[in-house]
C-alpha positions in Angstrom: 9.0 -41.5 -18.2 7.2 -38.4 -19.7 5.7 -35.8 -17.4 2.4 -35.9 -19.4 1.2 -39.4 -19.4 -1.5 -41.1 -21.4 -3.3 -44.4 -20.8 -1.7 -46.6 -23.6 -4.7 -48.9 -23.5 -7.1 -46.0 -24.1 -5.3 -44.5 -27.1 -7.3 -46.7 -29.5 -10.5 -45.6 -27.7 -11.8 -42.7 -29.8 -13.9 -41.3 -26.9 -10.6 -40.9 -25.0 -8.2 -39.8 -27.8 -10.3 -37.5 -29.9 -10.9 -35.1 -26.9 -7.1 -34.6 -26.5 -5.5 -32.1 -28.9 -2.2 -30.6 -29.7 -1.3 -27.0 -30.7 2.1 -25.9 -31.9 2.8 -22.5 -33.3 5.6 -20.3 -34.4 6.5 -16.6 -33.9 5.1 -15.7 -37.3 1.5 -16.7 -36.6 1.5 -20.1 -38.3 0.6 -23.3 -36.4 -0.2 -27.0 -36.5 -3.0 -28.6 -34.5 -4.6 -32.1 -34.4 -5.8 -34.7 -32.0 -3.2 -37.0 -30.5 -4.1 -39.8 -32.9 -4.0 -37.6 -36.0 -7.8 -37.6 -36.7 -8.9 -34.0 -37.4 -12.1 -33.2 -35.5 -12.1 -29.4 -36.2 -11.9 -27.3 -39.3 -9.0 -25.6 -37.5 -7.0 -28.8 -37.4 -4.2 -29.4 -39.8 -0.4 -29.8 -40.2 0.4 -26.4 -41.8 -1.8 -23.4 -41.1 -0.3 -20.1 -42.0 -1.3 -16.4 -42.7 -1.8 -15.6 -46.4 -1.0 -12.0 -47.1 -1.8 -12.5 -50.8 -5.4 -13.2 -49.9 -6.7 -11.7 -46.6 -3.7 -12.0 -44.2 -5.8 -14.5 -42.1 -4.8 -18.0 -41.3 -5.3 -20.6 -44.0 -5.0 -24.4 -43.9 -2.7 -25.7 -46.6 -1.8 -29.2 -45.5 -4.7 -30.9 -43.7 -3.2 -34.3 -43.1 -0.7 -36.8 -44.2 -1.7 -40.5 -44.3 1.1 -43.0 -43.8 0.9 -46.5 -45.2 3.4 -49.2 -44.2 4.1 -51.6 -47.1 5.7 -55.1 -46.6 5.6 -58.0 -49.0 2.7 -56.4 -51.0 0.7 -56.0 -47.8 -0.4 -52.5 -47.0 -1.3 -51.0 -43.6 -2.7 -47.5 -43.7 -2.1 -45.6 -40.4 -4.3 -42.6 -41.3 -7.8 -42.0 -39.9 -10.7 -39.7 -41.1 -14.3 -39.5 -40.0 -17.1 -40.0 -42.6 -20.9 -39.9 -42.4 -22.5 -42.4 -40.0 -19.6 -42.3 -37.6 -17.4 -44.3 -40.0 -13.7 -43.9 -39.2 -11.6 -44.9 -42.2 -8.9 -46.2 -42.7 -8.8 -46.7 -38.9 -5.1 -46.5 -38.4 -5.5 -45.6 -34.8 -5.8 -49.3 -34.0 -2.1 -49.7 -34.7 -1.0 -47.0 -32.1 0.8 -48.5 -29.1 2.2 -45.3 -27.4 2.0 -41.5 -27.6 3.8 -38.9 -25.6 4.8 -35.3 -25.9 8.5 -35.4 -24.8 10.7 -34.2 -26.1 8.3 -33.5 -28.9 5.0 -35.2 -29.8 5.7 -38.7 -31.0 3.6 -41.7 -31.8 4.6 -45.4 -31.9 2.8 -47.7 -34.3 3.1 -51.5 -34.4 2.0 -53.4 -37.5 2.9 -57.0 -37.2 6.7 -57.1 -36.9 7.0 -53.4 -37.8 7.5 -50.7 -35.1 7.4 -47.2 -36.6 8.0 -44.0 -34.6 6.5 -40.7 -35.8 7.7 -37.4 -34.4 6.4 -33.9 -35.3 7.8 -30.4 -34.6 6.9 -27.0 -35.9 9.6 -24.6 -36.9 10.0 -21.6 -34.5 10.7 -18.9 -37.1 9.5 -20.3 -40.5 6.3 -21.7 -41.8 7.5 -25.3 -41.8 6.4 -28.5 -40.1 8.7 -31.4 -39.8 7.7 -35.1 -39.4 10.4 -37.7 -38.7 9.7 -41.3 -39.3 12.0 -43.9 -37.7 11.8 -47.6 -38.4 12.6 -49.1 -35.0 11.7 -52.7 -35.8 11.2 -54.6 -39.1 11.6 -58.3 -40.1 11.4 -57.7 -43.9 12.0 -54.9 -46.5 9.7 -52.0 -45.7 8.4 -49.1 -47.8 6.5 -46.0 -46.6 3.7 -44.4 -48.7 2.8 -40.8 -47.7 -0.5 -39.3 -49.0 -1.1 -35.6 -48.5 -4.6 -34.2 -48.0 -4.7 -30.5 -49.1 -7.3 -27.8 -48.4 -6.0 -24.3 -49.3 -8.8 -22.4 -47.5 -9.4 -20.0 -44.7 -9.5 -21.8 -41.3 -13.0 -20.5 -40.7 -14.4 -22.1 -43.8 -14.5 -25.5 -45.4 -13.2 -26.7 -48.8 -15.6 -28.2 -51.4 -14.6 -30.1 -54.6 -14.4 -27.7 -57.6 -13.1 -27.3 -61.1 -10.9 -24.2 -60.2 -8.3 -26.2 -58.4 -4.9 -26.2 -60.0 -3.9 -29.9 -59.9 -0.5 -29.4 -61.5 2.7 -29.8 -59.6 6.3 -28.9 -60.0 9.2 -31.1 -59.2 11.7 -29.7 -56.6 14.6 -31.5 -55.0 13.3 -34.5 -53.1 9.7 -33.5 -53.5 7.0 -31.3 -55.1 5.6 -27.8 -55.1 1.9 -27.1 -55.5 -0.4 -24.1 -55.4 -4.0 -25.0 -55.6 -5.4 -21.4 -56.1 -4.0 -18.1 -57.2 -2.9 -15.7 -54.4 -1.7 -18.5 -52.1 1.9 -19.1 -51.1 3.1 -22.4 -52.7 3.2 -25.6 -50.6 6.5 -27.4 -50.8 6.6 -31.0 -49.7 10.1 -32.4 -49.5 12.0 -35.3 -47.9 15.5 -35.8 -46.4 15.7 -38.8 -48.7 14.6 -38.8 -52.4 11.1 -40.4 -52.7 9.1 -41.5 -55.7 6.1 -39.3 -56.4 3.0 -40.6 -58.2 0.6 -37.9 -59.4 -3.0 -39.2 -59.3 -5.1 -36.1 -58.3 -8.5 -36.9 -56.8 -11.0 -35.5 -54.3 -11.9 -37.2 -51.0 -15.5 -36.2 -50.2 -17.5 -35.5 -47.0 -14.8 -35.8 -44.4 -16.5 -34.8 -41.2 -15.3 -32.8 -38.2 -17.1 -33.9 -35.0 -16.3 -30.8 -32.9 -17.8 -28.5 -35.6 -20.9 -30.7 -35.7 -21.3 -30.5 -31.9 -20.8 -26.7 -32.1 -23.6 -26.3 -34.7 -21.4 -25.3 -37.7 -21.0 -26.9 -41.1 -18.8 -29.9 -40.6 -18.3 -31.7 -44.0 -15.3 -31.0 -46.2 -13.9 -32.3 -49.5 -10.1 -32.5 -49.5 -7.8 -32.6 -52.5 -5.3 -35.5 -52.7 -2.7 -34.8 -55.5 -1.0 -38.2 -55.3 1.4 -40.0 -53.0 5.1 -40.3 -52.2 6.9 -43.6 -51.6 10.3 -44.2 -50.1 12.1 -47.3 -48.8 13.1 -47.3 -45.2 15.5 -49.6 -43.4 15.5 -50.8 -39.8 17.1 -48.0 -37.7 16.8 -45.4 -40.4 15.1 -42.0 -40.0 13.4 -40.1 -42.8 12.2 -36.5 -42.3 9.3 -35.0 -44.2 9.0 -31.2 -44.5 6.0 -29.2 -45.5 6.7 -25.5 -46.0 5.8 -22.3 -47.8 9.3 -22.0 -49.2 11.8 -24.4 -50.7 14.4 -26.0 -48.4 17.6 -27.8 -49.2 16.9 -31.5 -48.6 20.4 -32.0 -47.2 19.6 -29.6 -44.4 16.2 -31.1 -43.4 17.6 -33.5 -40.7 19.8 -30.8 -39.2 16.9 -28.4 -39.1 14.8 -31.0 -37.4 17.5 -31.6 -34.7 18.1 -27.8 -34.3 14.4 -27.2 -33.7 14.3 -30.0 -31.0 17.3 -28.5 -29.2 15.5 -25.1 -29.0 12.6 -26.5 -27.0 12.1 -26.1 -23.3 11.1 -29.6 -22.2 7.5 -29.9 -21.0 8.8 -31.9 -18.0 6.8 -30.2 -15.3 3.7 -28.0 -14.8 5.5 -24.7 -14.9 7.5 -25.6 -18.1 4.2 -26.6 -19.8 2.8 -23.2 -19.0 5.9 -21.4 -20.1 6.0 -23.3 -23.4 2.3 -22.5 -24.0 2.9 -18.8 -23.1 5.6 -18.5 -25.8 3.2 -19.7 -28.5 0.9 -16.7 -28.1 3.7 -14.2 -29.0 3.7 -13.2 -32.7 6.4 -11.1 -34.4 5.8 -9.8 -37.9 6.2 -6.6 -39.8 8.3 -5.0 -37.1 5.5 -5.4 -34.5 4.8 -7.8 -31.7 1.3 -9.1 -31.0 -0.5 -11.5 -28.6 -2.8 -14.1 -30.1 -5.8 -14.4 -27.8 -6.3 -18.1 -28.2 -5.7 -21.1 -30.4 -6.9 -22.3 -32.8 -9.3 -19.6 -33.9 -8.8 -16.3 -32.1 -6.6 -13.4 -33.5 -5.4 -10.3 -31.8 -7.8 -8.8 -29.1 -7.0 -5.6 -27.3 -8.5 -6.5 -23.9 -7.0 -10.0 -23.9 -3.6 -8.7 -24.9 -3.3 -6.4 -21.9 -4.7 -8.8 -19.4 -2.5 -11.6 -20.7 0.7 -9.6 -21.3 2.2 -9.5 -17.8 1.9 -13.3 -17.3 3.1 -14.2 -20.8 6.2 -12.0 -20.6 7.1 -10.7 -17.1 6.4 -14.0 -15.4 8.9 -15.4 -18.0 11.4 -12.7 -17.2 11.0 -11.1 -20.6 10.3 -7.4 -20.1 11.6 -6.6 -23.6 8.7 -8.5 -25.3 6.3 -6.9 -22.9 7.4 -3.4 -24.0 7.4 -4.4 -27.6 3.7 -5.5 -27.4 2.7 -2.3 -25.5 4.4 -0.2 -28.2 2.8 -2.2 -31.0 -0.7 -1.8 -29.5 -0.2 2.0 -29.0 0.2 2.3 -32.8 -3.5 1.5 -33.1 -4.8 3.8 -30.3 -7.6 5.8 -31.8 -8.4 8.7 -29.5 -8.7 7.1 -26.0 -9.7 3.7 -27.3 -7.7 0.6 -28.3 -9.1 -1.9 -30.8 -11.2 -4.6 -29.2 -10.5 -6.9 -32.2 -8.6 -6.6 -35.4 -5.9 -4.3 -36.6 -5.6 -1.3 -38.9 -8.7 -0.4 -41.0 -10.3 -3.7 -39.9 -10.3 -2.8 -36.2 -13.4 -2.6 -34.0 -13.1 -0.2 -31.0 -16.0 -1.4 -28.9 -14.2 -2.0 -25.6 -14.5 0.2 -22.6 -12.0 -1.7 -20.6 -9.1 -2.4 -23.0 -7.6 1.1 -22.4 -7.9 0.6 -18.6 -6.2 -2.8 -18.8 -3.4 -1.0 -20.7 -2.7 1.0 -17.6 -2.7 -2.1 -15.5 -0.3 -3.9 -17.9 2.0 -0.9 -17.9 1.8 -0.8 -14.1 3.0 -4.4 -14.0 5.8 -3.6 -16.4 6.9 -0.5 -14.4 6.9 -2.5 -11.2 9.1 -5.2 -12.8 11.6 -2.7 -14.3 11.4 0.0 -11.6 11.7 2.6 -14.3 8.9 5.1 -13.3 10.5 8.2 -14.9 11.2 6.4 -18.1 7.6 5.1 -18.2 6.1 8.5 -17.8 8.4 10.0 -20.4 7.6 7.3 -22.9 3.9 6.7 -22.3 2.7 9.8 -20.3 1.3 11.6 -23.4 -0.8 8.5 -24.4 -1.9 8.0 -20.8 -3.1 11.6 -20.6 -4.9 11.2 -23.9 -6.9 8.2 -22.6 -7.8 9.8 -19.3 -8.8 13.0 -21.0 -10.9 11.1 -23.5 -12.8 9.3 -20.9 -13.4 12.4 -18.8 -14.7 14.4 -21.8 -16.6 11.5 -23.3 -16.0 9.3 -26.3 -17.7 6.7 -28.5 -20.4 4.3 -27.1 -21.4 7.0 -24.5 -18.2 6.4 -22.5 -17.9 9.3 -20.1 -17.0 10.5 -16.6 -19.8 11.6 -14.4 -19.5 14.6 -12.0 -18.7 12.2 -9.1 -15.7 10.8 -11.0 -17.2 7.4 -12.0 -17.3 6.1 -15.5 -20.6 5.5 -17.3 -20.6 3.5 -20.6 -22.9 1.7 -22.9 -25.4 1.8 -25.8 -28.2 -0.6 -26.7 -27.0 -3.5 -28.9 -23.4 -3.2 -27.7 -21.5 -5.1 -25.0 -18.5 -3.0 -24.1 -17.1 -5.0 -21.1 -15.4 -8.4 -21.3 -18.8 -10.0 -20.9 -19.5 -9.3 -24.5 -21.6 -12.1 -25.9 -24.3 -11.0 -28.3 -27.2 -13.2 -29.6 -29.6 -12.1 -32.3 -28.2 -8.6 -32.1 -28.8 -8.3 -28.3 -26.1 -8.3 -25.6 -26.6 -11.3 -23.3 -25.1 -9.2 -20.4 -25.4 -5.6 -21.6 -24.2 -4.0 -18.3 -25.0 -0.5 -19.5 -24.2 2.1 -17.0 -21.7 2.0 -14.2 -19.8 -1.4 -14.3 -18.0 -2.4 -11.1 -14.7 -3.5 -12.6 -14.6 -0.6 -15.1 -14.6 1.9 -12.2 -12.1 -0.1 -10.2 -9.8 -0.1 -13.2 -10.5 3.6 -13.9 -9.4 4.6 -10.3 -6.4 2.4 -10.5 -5.4 4.0 -13.9 -5.7 7.5 -12.4 -3.7 6.6 -9.2 -1.0 4.9 -11.2 -0.7 7.9 -13.5 -0.5 10.2 -10.5 2.3 7.9 -9.1 4.4 8.3 -12.3 3.6 12.0 -12.5 4.8 12.6 -9.0 8.0 10.6 -9.7 8.6 12.7 -12.8 7.6 16.0 -11.1 4.7 16.7 -13.4 2.8 19.1 -11.1 0.4 20.2 -13.8 -1.0 16.7 -14.2 -1.2 16.2 -10.5 -3.1 19.4 -10.0 -5.5 18.4 -12.7 -6.3 14.8 -11.6 -5.7 14.6 -7.8 -9.1 16.1 -7.0 -10.8 13.6 -9.4 -9.1 10.7 -7.7 -10.0 12.0 -4.2 -13.7 11.8 -4.8 -14.0 8.4 -6.5 -13.7 6.1 -3.4 -16.7 7.6 -1.6 -18.8 7.7 -4.8 -17.9 4.1 -5.6 -18.8 2.8 -2.2 -22.1 4.7 -2.2 -23.1 3.3 -5.6 -21.8 -0.3 -5.4 -21.7 -1.4 -1.8 -24.6 -2.5 0.4 -23.8 -3.6 3.9 -26.6 -6.1 4.3 -25.7 -7.9 1.1 -22.0 -8.0 1.8 -20.8 -7.7 -1.8 -20.7 -5.2 -4.7 -23.3 -4.6 -7.3 -22.2 -5.8 -10.7 -23.5 -2.7 -12.5 -25.7 0.3 -11.8 -27.9 2.2 -14.2 -29.8 5.0 -12.6 -32.0 3.6 -9.8 -31.5 0.1 -11.1 -28.8 -2.0 -9.4 -27.8 -5.5 -10.6 -27.0 -7.6 -7.5 -26.2 -10.8 -9.4 -23.2 -12.4 -7.8 -20.6 -12.2 -10.5 -16.7 -12.3 -10.5 -16.2 -8.7 -11.8 -16.2 -7.4 -8.2 -13.0 -9.4 -7.5 -11.1 -7.1 -9.7 -12.0 -4.2 -7.3 -10.3 -6.3 -4.6 -7.2 -7.3 -6.6 -5.8 -4.1 -8.1 -2.8 -2.3 -6.7 -4.9 0.8 -5.8 -7.9 -0.1 -3.7 -11.2 1.7 -3.7 -12.7 -0.1 -0.7 -11.3 -0.9 2.8 -10.1 -4.3 3.9 -13.3 -5.3 5.6 -15.3 -4.9 2.3 -12.6 -6.6 0.3 -12.7 -9.6 2.7 -16.4 -9.8 2.3 -16.0 -9.7 -1.5 -13.4 -12.5 -1.4 -15.6 -14.6 0.8 -18.7 -14.3 -1.3 -16.7 -15.1 -4.5 -15.1 -18.1 -2.8 -18.4 -19.4 -1.6 -20.5 -19.0 -4.8 -18.1 -18.7 -7.7 -14.8 -20.4 -7.1 -14.3 -23.8 -8.7 -11.1 -25.9 -9.3 -10.9 -24.3 -12.8 -11.4 -20.7 -12.0 -14.4 -18.5 -11.2 -17.9 -18.9 -12.4 -19.4 -15.9 -14.2 -22.6 -16.2 -12.3 -23.7 -17.8 -9.0 -25.5 -21.1 -9.3 -28.1 -19.6 -7.0 -29.2 -17.2 -9.7 -32.2 -18.2 -11.8 -30.3 -17.4 -15.0 -27.3 -19.6 -14.2 -26.2 -22.0 -17.0 -23.8 -24.7 -15.8 -23.0 -26.4 -19.1 -21.2 -24.7 -22.0 -22.3 -26.7 -25.0 -24.5 -26.7 -28.1 -24.9 -24.3 -31.0 -23.3 -20.9 -31.0 -26.4 -19.1 -29.7 -26.7 -21.7 -26.9 -23.0 -21.4 -26.0 -23.1 -17.6 -26.1 -26.1 -17.6 -23.7 -24.0 -19.6 -21.3 -20.7 -17.8 -22.0 -21.0 -15.4 -19.1 -24.0 -16.9 -17.2 -22.2 -19.5 -15.1 -19.4 -20.7 -17.4 -16.0 -20.8 -15.6 -13.1 -18.7 -16.8 -9.6 -19.6 -15.6 -8.1 -16.1 -16.1 -10.3 -14.8 -13.2 -8.4 -17.1 -10.8 -5.4 -14.8 -11.0 -7.3 -11.9 -9.7 -9.0 -14.0 -7.0 -5.6 -15.3 -5.9 -4.2 -11.7 -5.8 -7.2 -10.4 -3.8 -7.0 -13.4 -1.4 -3.3 -12.9 -0.8 -3.8 -9.2 -0.2 -6.2 -10.1 2.6 -4.6 -13.2 4.1 -1.0 -12.7 3.3 1.3 -15.6 4.2 -1.5 -17.5 5.8 -3.3 -17.7 2.4 -0.3 -19.0 0.4 -0.9 -22.7 0.8 -4.6 -22.4 0.0 -3.8 -20.5 -3.3 -0.9 -22.8 -4.1 -3.2 -25.9 -3.8 -5.7 -24.3 -6.1 -3.0 -23.4 -8.6 -1.5 -26.9 -8.5 -5.0 -28.3 -9.1 -4.8 -27.0 -12.7 -2.0 -29.6 -13.3 -4.7 -32.2 -13.8 -5.7 -30.7 -17.2 -2.2 -30.9 -18.7 -3.2 -34.2 -20.4 -6.7 -33.0 -21.4 -8.1 -30.8 -24.2 -5.2 -28.7 -25.3 -2.3 -30.9 -24.1 0.1 -28.9 -21.9 -2.1 -25.8 -22.0 -5.2 -24.3 -20.4 -8.6 -24.0 -22.2 -10.6 -20.8 -22.6 -13.5 -21.9 -20.4 -14.9 -24.8 -18.4 -18.4 -25.9 -17.4 -19.8 -24.2 -14.3 -21.1 -27.6 -13.1 -18.8 -30.5 -12.0 -16.8 -32.2 -13.4 -16.0 -28.8 -15.1 -15.4 -30.1 -18.6 -13.3 -27.9 -20.9 -14.7 -25.7 -23.7 -13.9 -22.9 -26.1 -10.4 -22.7 -27.4 -8.0 -25.4 -26.4 -5.2 -22.9 -25.5 -6.2 -19.4 -24.3 -3.6 -16.7 -23.6 -5.1 -15.1 -20.5 -5.9 -18.5 -19.0 -2.2 -19.5 -19.2 -0.9 -16.1 -18.3 -2.9 -15.6 -15.1 -1.7 -19.0 -13.8 1.9 -18.0 -14.5 1.3 -14.6 -12.8 -0.2 -16.4 -9.8 2.9 -18.6 -9.5 5.0 -15.5 -9.5 2.9 -14.0 -6.7 3.4 -17.2 -4.7 7.2 -17.1 -5.3 7.3 -13.5 -3.9 5.7 -14.7 -0.6 8.1 -17.7 -0.5 11.1 -15.3 -1.0 9.8 -13.1 1.8 9.5 -16.1 4.1 13.1 -17.1 3.5 14.5 -13.7 4.4 
């Protein structure tokens, strides 16, 4: 029995199956994604999506889908499924599905009369290759498979349209073909473990629709190029493996490669292993650098997300080497005191006040794990000083330290904190001024730096920054705390204080270095638990607020207006858990463990085996955003490590 179970009777129910998606990636940034029945509902779905350095180095969809047809005694049964206008699903091959599970890899069982065909898919770990194995488990007469590829060759953020520029020529390669629809692309090799017959009949399939794009207010109709089809005989008990790749493979090695990839996998046979598998998919290694992908299927590298997600993705998986590699790679793009918010190199945008402060936190977690304080100061001390000095003197976007030691940041039209949604050129939650979590992170960064400096004997740094650190707690309390309210202001700009109940204050209660006493932290935890906590994380705004939006749905402007106005974010749960455990200690362990285990329910929903980016603020807290988000996964893994620490202490 598989750990992740699906209702077999519901698999042919499109309302059930089209909301369940798979994501499988490799360490080079390529991936495959689809629904569990193979019907693509997003422009980001496809069997081979890979970076294209010859064009823009962004992800491009090469192979969109592969339709299978079972042929017996001149009868043909097409197992594929595509959506067309008017909610027409054709060919409708989902009606032949009898079972689907994810162990040891995603596999689907089709029954067509006396034929039982198993289809298994795996994505190569280190190469841009996807393998699909077909096994004929039952057959009462000679059987033939026809495989029809649907090609796109376009950026994942755009859609393909029929055109006369397409190169419809093909080149024969061992057991398959090679095609390159447009100049600049890597070629697409489609090969088999057994020699097929290829029939070249190039044609366009028009107006294939993607329901999720329609629901999200984007263009949703695409034309896909079908160059022809492959046919191969298959006997009962026989397995044939198809490989789609950006480089040619030796057909005799295809079956061995498939088996080798399966053997590498950690089985998704429990909740923690699902999270660990998901965590590994966000780590990308290329060009001698190691990055974190913020979320699948459409996010790239984000500075803030990288540092928040890094400890959970790496240290919680006992992988400090990768943690350091990411830190070092990110430091290469440090510009003055700022890290890129999004992008890399010349395409970077540096509009994030908190990314550098989360860098300190990530390094703090790494140092705690390794215990190498002196080495950390020797390796990173110069960069740490550069960031602190830059904030004190002032830098872009009016980021600067006030005389009282607090950090002020912001300009009209920009959203510098993680609540960064912008609609019609205006920030939905601008938070210009003194933001609560920014100042908590700032104080933690200074204190952590002083800790390393003291260990390394850097008296000059201590003399320069100790006085700054000493005055911040009283200034912070005076600015953000009000006894009769019992919680912290979200941000302050002059005489204006925003008393919206938001989750940012929980960070002030979760960090290693505390700005407020235990009584205030307990009050913060209680208000957050009462008004923001849900089974899927913390709401971004209390339902009592007039601006609260409990559903994350609609066009992009509609979704952006709800993004931080009530929508639930799972990553915040990690900081709630840490703050709660700092207050209640062992007495709080079972409460946090039950909340953590509650996420197990989503393993068979949305992104199978992973955690979505966001959830509705209102029950039943439906998933939204990306189907697999790095900091959502990482903070659950980090929470589990926190719980394990308490368990170990109890056993001593």
